[in-house]
N, C-alpha and C positions, 0 to 999 in steps of 0.2 A: 504494500500500500504506500502511496506517495505521501510525503510530508506536505502539509498545507502551509502555504506562504501567502501573506497578504497581497504581495505583488501578483501572484497568479490569479487570485480572486478578482483583484482590480482589473487585470487584463481581460478576464472573461466578461466582466461587466462592460468595460470600455469597448471591447470588440462587438458586443451585442448591439450597442448603441452607435457604433461607427465612430467612436471618439478615439483620440490618441491615448488618453488616460483619464482616470477618475481618481479622486482622493479617497482615502479610507473612510472618511466621514460623510462623503456625498450620499445623501439619502435617495434611495431608489425612486420612491413615489414623488416626494416633494421637489427634489433637485433635478432628477433625471426624467421626471414625468412618466415613469413606468406604470403601466396598468397591470392588472392581475396576470394577463397572458404573458407580458414581458417578464414578470417576476418568475412565473412558472418555467419559462424557457431558460432563463438564467440558472435557476436552481436545478433544472434537468441537466445542464452542462456541469454544474458542480457535483451532482450525484454521479454522473458518468466518470468525471475526472477522479473523484475520491472514493468511489465505490461505496456510497452511503445512500440512505433513504431519508429524505426530508419529510418529516411528518406534517400533515396538513394543519394540525393545530399549533404548529410552531411557526407558521408563516408570518404571523403578525409581529413576531419578535425579530425578524430578519429585515432590518431597516437599511443597512449599509454594508460595505465590504467587511468592516471590523466585526459586525454582528455575525456575518456568515462564517468568517474564520473561526470565531469562538465556538460557533455551533458545530462546525466540521470537526474541530479538535475534540469536542465533547462526544461526538459520535464515533470517533476512531478508537 
């Protein structure tokens, strides 16, 4: 299993939105204007990369790259 790095998660998010980069604190909904489908697609990439399953009831807590990294660490 691959080690989770904030830069990798930021890269997945940035690539999804066609941006060069995003900050660790940039909020998916508020700052990047992500809708539910966007977030689900990003998290599907995270699940594939780190071989985890993101639980539906945890989605509300995943607001930015830092939150996603903490979540992935907890699932590994």
